[in-house]
N, C-alpha and C positions, 0 to 999 in steps of 0.2 A: 586529697577527699573531695568525691562529686557529690554536689547537693541537688537537688531536683526537686524544684518549685512545683507545687501543684497551683494551676492557673485557672482562674475563673471563668463564666461565660464569655465575658470580653477580654479575655488574655491579659487580665492584670492578677499578680499575685493574690494570695489570698489576705482578706481584712488585715491581718496585723502584719502583714509586711510591706502596708502602703505607706505607713506613718501616722503618726496621733491623728486623732480624728479632731476636728478643731474645737477650742474651747470644753473638752470635757476633760478634768484634773488626770493627771500622769498614773497616780492609783487606780483609776476607773479604765484606762482605757482597755484593758483587755475585756472587760465585761462590753464596751462599746463596740469592740471588733468581735466578740462572738455574736453580738445581735446582728450587726451587719452580714456577717458570712452565711449565718443560718439563714436569713433573709433571701441571698443571694442565691443558696443552694437549693432551697427550697423552691423559688420560681424556676430556676432551672432544672429540676428533676420534673417540674409539672406541666410544663412548655406539651401541650398536646395530649395531656392526660384526660382519659374518658371520664365524661359527667356520670357515666352509667356505673362505673365502680367507684365512686367518692365516697359510700358509706360500705364497701363490703370490708368482710373482717376476714381474710383468707388466713388458715386456719386458728382461728377465734383471736388473731390480732386486733387490735383497735383500728379503726377507720384511719385513713387518709384524712378525711375531714376531722374525725377527731383530734387527733395531732394541730391541724391547723386550726382548729377552735382553741384548743389548750393552752398554745404557747401563748397568745395575746393576753387569754384571761388570767395565766400565771405572772404573767409581767405585770399586769395591773394591781394583781394582788399582790405581789411581794414589794413593789415598788412603795402602795399603799402603806403595808406595814413598814416600811424604810421612814417614810415621813414620820410615822409614830401615830396612823389613824388606823380604824379598825375600818371591816367592810362595809359597805352600802349595802342598802338591800338589792341594789340595780346588780352590783358586783355579784353577790349570792346567788341570783336569780340568774345570771349568767353561767356561774358556775354550774348550778343543777340542770342547766340545757346542756353542756358540753358532752358532745357525743352521741346527744338526741337526734334522730335522722329527722332532716330536716330538707324537704325538696326543693326550697325556696332559694338556698345556701347552693352557690355554683363557685367553683375552682377562682373563678376572677374575684368573687364578692369575699371569699373566703381570704385571698392573698391579699386584696386592699386592705382589709381589717387586720392582716398580720403585718402588712407593710407600716400603717398608719399606729400600732402600737409601739411597734420599733421605735418610730421617729419620736415618738412621745416620750418613751424610755428615756431615749438617746439626748432627748432636752432636759429631762429631769436628771441625768447625769450631768450633765452641763452646769445645771443648778445646785450640785452637790457640794458641799462644805467638805472639803477634804478634813477637817479639825475634827469634824462628827463622824468620821467612818467606824469609831471604837464605842459611838454612843450605843448603850440597849436599847433594842426592840424586844416588842411581844409580836408573838405569832399566834395569830387563830384563838378561838374562843380558850383554848386552853392556857392562853397566853404563856406560851413555851417562850424559853430565852433564845435571843440572835442580838446582833449587830446591826447596823445601817451597811458596813462592808459584808457581812455575812448574808444579810438578805438580797445585796447587788450581786456577789459572786454567786448566788443561787440561782439568781436570775439567767443566767449566763450560762450556766451548767447546766441547769434543766431545759433551758431553751435548747441546747446543742445536742441532750439527751433522748428528747422528742424528735428533734430534727434527723437525728441518725435511726430511731424507728422509724420515722416518716419516709426516710428515703430507702432504708431495707422493705419496707410495704408497697411503696411504690417500683420496686423492683421484680418483686415476688409478683402483683397483679400485672406489670403488664409482660414479665414471662409467662405467664397463662392466657395471655389474649392469643 
């Protein structure tokens, strides 16, 4: 059987094939790997992306800018819930502004915010006590039931879902240029 490894832009295997992320508990390695992979893929796909297309919504899809804003916001919110906390007013304000066209936001600024939040999230993974992964947590104003692990897993899954949508939107926009 021949196995073909997909290589990243710097000719390394995908993040999950590079070994463990230092200091991240074993059960949380997939979360760290997904976040690192998303960050790399998004940065690669947005190389030379035209600033004039950042807020474009081809065929009614969410804009590229929305996805790059949404991922850090979701990570911040889900990790807050995983810590057993409620959202702050600043987090609620950020949520209300996701996807609102803002000409002050550039690809570089959005990518910096994304990278910073992924770094923060991985630092929080390093501090997560594996014995608390099944601890119950409440989500949102309705206090829906979850666990620490459920929230952290969802942060990775949700990040990759929006990464895929973002990459497809970038391809559509670039094809139309």
